[in-house]
N, C-alpha and C positions, 0 to 999 in steps of 0.2 A: 690135569690143571697145573701145569708149571707155571712159575713165575717167580718173582721176588718174594721172598719169604719174610714176613714181620711177625715173629711169634713170641708169645709169652707162655712160658711152660706153666707150669702149676696147672554172597555167591549165589550164585544160583545153582542149585543142585546139579541141574543137567549140564552146567558148563565146568563144574570142578572135576578134576581128574579122579579117577577110581584107584583104589589100592592096587588093583591089577597093573595099572600104567606104571606105577613106581616099581613093581616087581617084574617088568617086562624084560629086563636085561638077561643076556644068556648067563651072566656070571650069578650064581645064587647069593654071593656076598655083597652084591651091589644093587642098589635101586636108583632110578633117576627119572626125573620128570621135569618139564617146564610148567611154570604156573603164571597166570595173568597178573599184572600188577594191580590188584585189588585187595581191599582189606579182608575180603573173604578168603584170600589165599593163605593166610596165617591159619585159619581154622582148617583148610584143606591139607596143609603141609602137616599139621598135628595128626590128623586122622591117617593120612598116608604113611607117616613114619610109625605111629602106634602099631597100625596094622603089620607093616614089615617086621618090626622088632618082635611083637607078640606072637603073631600068626605064621609068619614065614620062617623067623629065626627061632621061634619058640623061647624067647627071653621072658622073664616073669615081668608082670606089670609093675611091680615094686622097683625094678630096676630101670624100667623105661619112663617113668613119670617126669624125672628130671630132664631127660633126653627131649621129650615132647615139649615141655615148657621152653627149653631153650631153642628148639626150632621155630617155634612160634615168634620168639623174641627176634632171632635173625631175620626172619621172613617179614615180619612186621617192621623192622628198621628198613630192609630193603625197599619195601612198599612206600614207606613215608619219605625216604631221604634220597632215593636214587634217580627218580624219574624214568625207571625202565619200563618198557612195554611188557616184557616178560622176565621172569627170574628162573634160574636154574637151580634145582634141588636135587642133591645126590646124598644118599646114606650108604656107607660101606661098613664092612665089618672085617678089617684087619684082624689078625691073630690078637685076641684079649682086648680089643678095643672096638668102639662104635665111634665112627666118624661121620660128621654131618657137614655138608658143604652147600653154601647159599652163594650162587653166581650172580652177578649183576654187571651192567655196562658202564657203572661209575667208577673212576679211579680215586674218589675221594675216600679218605680213610677213616673208619669208625672211630670214635674218641670216647675213651672210658673216662667218665666224669664222676666226681663225687657225688654220692647220694645223701640226700638230707631227709629227715623224718617227715616233712611236710610236702615233699616233692610228689606231683601227681604223675609225672612222666620222667623218662630219662633213666630208668633202672634195668633196661634191657641188657646191655653189655655188663653192668654190675653183677647181674645173675648170671651170665655166661661166665665171667671172670671167677665167681665164687662156687659155682655148681659143676664146672666142667673141669677136667684134668689139665687140659691145654686148649688155647684157643690161639687163633692167629689170622692173618690177612695175606693171600697170596696176590701180588699185583700182575695183571695180565696185561698184554698189549692193548685190548680194548675192554678193560674193566678190571674186576677184581673177584676173589672168592674169599668170603669169610667163612671160617670153619671152627669147629670144636671137636674134641675127643673126650670120650669117657669110657671107663671101664665097662667091657660087657660081661665079666664073669667067666670067660673062657680062660684057659690057661695053656 
């Protein structure tokens, strides 16, 4: 997913993809799936990523909980704000890292806004900013990829 990099360092059950779909790549360090643009996709994405991280890669649940939360936030934002028919979800495990990417056809950039105590929405990127090690947006010719990285415990 090459593109311009803007980086900050620091359902219906029968229609939801199964964990095997995300793990179908020939590369054991990568999983990828297309999700429909429906609110239920955030739940499906959480379950898919949790399955890959804990079952396929053997990472402890304590390490994966923040990643699963942030996946839900990125997919939820894409469902709410992009108008896409489908969203791409990719999870990779480069050495010592977990990288999650959500691809959509919108070139609109996500905006990190201040969060106030009484806000009932708008906390997604705030959480991504505070719980991930790095996050950013890659602009593509026909859309963007919003991604984050977290330590996987590998050395």
